[in-house]
N, C-alpha and C positions, 0 to 999 in steps of 0.2 A: 206236052210237059217238059219239065227242065230238068236235066243233070244233075244230080246231086251233088259230083264234084265240080265240072267244069262248067256248068250253070249256063249252059246252050240249050238249046230247046230243042227238043228231036220229035219228030214224028212214027209216033208209034202208038198201036190200036190197045194192044194190052202188054203187060211186064210179067214175064216168067224168071225161073228161080235162073236160068242161063242168060238171060237178056242180059245187053252190051252194051252203053253208049257208043254211040259210032263214030265221034270225036278224040274222045279221050278213053275207051275202052274201059271203063271203071264198071261194074256189077253196078246194076241197077233196082235189082231187089232185094236192096240191106236195107239196117233200120234207120240211115240217115236219111234213106229214100222214101221214108214210110211216114204218112201222117200223123200217124199215133205218137212218133220219136219227139222224145221231150227228155235234153238234158237233165238231169237230177230228178226224174221221176225213178218210182219200182223199174229197175232194173233198166231204165229211161226210155222208158214207155209208158202209156197213158192207158192203155190197154189194160184191165188189173188180171187176165187170169193167162198171161204169156209164160214161154218158157224163156229163160237165159240165154241174150245170145253176147256172146264176152265181146267177139270184133263186128261193131257196128257200120262196119265198111266192106264185110265180106258179104255174098253171098247166101242166103237163108231160107231155112225151109215154114216160115213163121206164116200160120193160114191166115194171121190177122192184117196182114200186109196192105197197106191202099196207098196207091201213089200219091204222094207229097203232093198240095196244090200250093207250097211254100218253101223255100228252101231258108231253110235255119242255118245258121253258123255257128262252130262249137265255141269260137272262140275270139276274140278280139284280135288275135294274129291272121286269122280266116281272113277277116275285116279287110286290116290292113293289105293282107297279099291279095285280095280278089282288087281292092280299089286301086293299087298301085299294076296290077293288070291289066286292068281297063285303061287305067291313064297311059300307060305304053302303047296299049292297042289304038288306043284314040291318034296318039300321036304318026304311030308308024302303019296302024292298020293292018 
């Protein structure tokens, strides 16, 4: 799986509410790391029967959570930041 925040590959069998990325220590059981997350959808979620989670980057108790197979970026500035970071890492590794 990939971390939704740092986008690094993580070896993990299951994600629990208190699971963290070993690299950036971001919570993994979050809306932005879920396959149902879709910015602009009702509550930013494709699942119709979920409760509102106001902070999409904080750990939550959502029963519909499933680890995302893709990492979506919420804005073009995130894309630009990721590209700049990747270019920097490619130069200075």
